[in-house]
C-alpha positions in Angstrom: 101.6 120.1 101.3 98.5 121.2 103.2 99.0 118.2 105.6 102.6 119.3 106.2 101.5 122.9 106.8 99.0 121.7 109.4 101.6 119.6 111.1 103.8 122.7 111.5 101.1 125.0 112.8 101.5 126.2 116.4 99.7 124.4 119.3 99.0 121.3 117.2 100.2 117.8 117.9 102.7 116.7 115.2 101.2 114.6 112.4 103.2 111.4 111.9 103.8 110.0 108.4 100.8 108.0 107.3 101.3 104.3 107.4 98.9 101.6 108.5 101.5 99.7 110.6 104.0 102.3 111.7 105.1 101.3 115.2 104.9 103.9 117.9 102.5 106.0 115.8 99.2 104.9 117.2 97.6 108.3 116.6 98.2 108.0 112.8 95.1 107.5 110.7 94.4 103.8 110.1 93.2 103.1 106.5 89.7 102.1 105.7 89.0 98.6 104.6 88.6 99.7 101.0 91.9 101.6 101.1 93.8 98.5 102.5 92.3 96.3 99.8 93.3 98.8 97.1 96.9 98.9 98.6 97.1 95.1 98.6 95.9 94.9 95.1 98.3 97.6 93.9 101.2 95.7 95.6 100.3 92.5 93.9 100.1 94.3 90.5 103.5 95.8 91.2 105.1 92.4 91.9 103.5 90.9 88.8 104.7 93.8 86.7 108.3 93.6 88.0 108.4 89.9 87.4 107.6 90.5 83.8 110.3 93.2 83.6 112.7 90.6 85.1 111.7 88.4 82.2 112.7 91.2 79.8 109.1 92.2 78.9 109.5 95.6 77.4 105.8 96.4 77.5 105.8 95.7 81.2 108.9 98.0 81.6 107.1 100.8 79.8 104.0 100.3 82.1 106.3 100.4 85.1 107.9 103.5 83.8 104.5 105.2 83.3 103.4 104.2 86.8 106.4 105.4 88.8 108.6 107.8 86.7 106.5 110.9 87.5 106.6 110.2 91.3 110.3 109.3 91.2 111.0 112.4 89.1 109.1 114.6 91.4 111.0 113.3 94.4 114.3 113.7 92.6 113.5 117.2 91.6 112.6 118.3 95.1 116.0 116.9 96.2 118.1 118.3 93.3 116.2 121.4 92.1 117.7 120.9 88.7 115.5 119.5 85.9 118.4 118.5 83.8 119.9 116.3 86.6 116.4 114.8 87.2 116.3 113.5 83.7 119.7 111.9 84.1 118.6 110.3 87.5 115.5 108.8 86.1 117.5 107.3 83.2 119.9 105.8 85.7 117.1 104.5 87.9 115.2 102.9 85.1 118.4 101.3 83.8 119.1 99.9 87.2 115.5 98.5 87.4 115.8 96.8 84.0 119.2 95.2 85.0 118.3 94.3 88.6 114.5 93.6 88.5 115.1 90.0 89.4 116.8 91.0 92.7 113.7 92.7 94.1 112.2 90.8 97.0 108.6 91.7 97.8 108.9 90.0 101.1 111.4 92.6 102.2 109.9 95.9 101.0 107.2 97.4 98.8 108.2 98.1 95.2 107.8 101.8 95.8 110.2 101.7 98.7 112.8 99.8 96.5 112.4 102.3 93.6 112.6 105.4 95.9 115.7 103.9 97.5 117.4 103.6 94.1 116.2 107.1 93.2 117.6 108.6 96.5 121.0 107.0 95.9 121.2 108.1 92.3 120.0 111.6 93.0 122.5 112.2 95.8 125.3 110.8 93.6 124.3 113.2 90.8 124.1 116.0 93.3 127.6 115.3 94.5 129.0 115.2 91.0 127.2 118.4 90.0 128.5 120.2 93.1 132.0 119.2 92.3 131.7 120.7 88.8 130.0 123.9 89.6 128.2 125.9 92.4 125.0 124.5 93.6 121.8 126.3 92.4 120.5 128.9 94.8 117.7 127.9 97.2 114.3 128.1 95.6 115.6 127.9 92.0 113.1 125.2 91.3 110.3 125.5 93.8 107.9 123.4 91.8 108.1 119.7 91.4 105.3 118.3 89.4 104.5 121.2 87.0 101.7 123.7 87.5 98.7 122.1 85.7 97.4 120.3 88.8 97.7 123.3 91.0 96.0 125.5 88.4 93.1 123.0 88.2 92.7 123.0 92.0 92.9 126.8 92.1 90.1 127.1 89.5 87.8 125.3 92.1 88.6 127.9 94.7 87.5 131.5 95.0 90.3 134.0 94.1 91.2 134.7 97.7 91.5 131.1 98.6 93.5 130.4 95.5 95.9 133.3 96.3 96.3 132.1 99.9 97.1 128.5 98.6 99.7 129.8 96.2 101.3 131.9 98.9 101.4 128.9 101.3 102.8 126.7 98.6 105.5 129.3 97.8 106.4 129.6 101.5 106.7 125.9 101.9 108.8 125.5 98.7 111.1 128.2 99.9 111.4 126.6 103.3 112.1 123.2 101.9 114.7 124.5 99.5 116.7 125.8 102.5 116.9 122.3 104.0 119.9 119.9 103.3 119.1 117.1 100.9 119.1 114.6 103.8 116.6 116.6 105.8 114.5 117.4 102.8 114.3 113.7 101.9 112.6 112.7 105.1 110.0 115.4 104.8 109.3 114.6 101.1 109.1 110.8 101.7 106.9 111.2 104.8 104.4 113.8 103.7 104.4 113.7 99.9 104.8 109.8 99.6 103.3 108.6 102.8 106.3 106.5 103.8 106.8 105.3 107.3 109.9 105.9 109.3 111.0 102.3 108.7 110.5 102.8 104.9 112.3 106.1 104.9 115.2 104.4 106.6 115.2 101.8 103.9 115.1 104.4 101.2 117.8 106.6 102.5 120.0 103.9 104.1 120.0 105.7 107.4 119.4 104.2 110.8 115.8 104.5 112.1 116.9 106.9 115.0 118.7 109.0 112.5 115.6 109.3 110.3 113.6 110.4 113.4 116.3 112.9 114.4 116.3 114.3 110.8 112.5 114.6 110.9 112.5 116.5 114.2 115.1 119.0 113.1 113.6 119.5 109.6 110.2 120.2 111.0 111.6 122.5 113.6 113.5 124.4 110.9 110.4 124.6 108.7 108.2 125.8 111.5 110.7 128.4 112.6 111.0 129.7 109.0 107.3 129.8 108.4 106.7 131.7 111.6 109.5 134.2 110.5 108.0 134.6 107.1 104.4 135.1 108.5 105.8 137.8 110.8 107.7 139.4 108.0 104.6 139.4 105.7 102.4 140.8 108.5 104.8 143.7 109.1 105.0 144.3 105.3 101.2 144.6 105.0 100.7 147.0 107.9 
């Protein structure tokens, strides 16, 4: 989330989602040759893996699950903020992958884009069902997405003051994200956590490209306003 925080800082140019071929985003960082080769190799491995899944290779299915379930689960959790619903969503997604693996076309999209699209649809469906049964959980009920082990390891490499500041920033961003609608939260998460381009986000969410851009604009404006308000509030509290 550090990259997102920088993009929302005052007097800075917005940072566009990272993607090597995102039209209209010429200021975005272009990948190094080694990174491009690694991405091409990963895409080839993904295609080969899914073809094995389509042939009902259970070992390939387990490998695909291990590769993508944590990322898909993290994305679903940030949308739903309910770990029980996330488990149901991932079960739904993986069942769909097992049943429809042969329908994936690598010429149309990356495997990750296809998987995130299924996850997005399943998550919003579960969210609608849950809202119909009971009140939605309060904002910030599940601020974390991937557990705390990685954050704790990073904090150990920092001095106590840096670690505390990092945790405070993370908490502020989690609180701000929790106040967004699922549609607005999705574009932020896909862009900054998953590095998706606007075109890929449109494919994942099923929204027109201009709608994705509009949602990104309003989401970032809301986050920046909330973070400024929180910083002002914390400054008044410490005086």
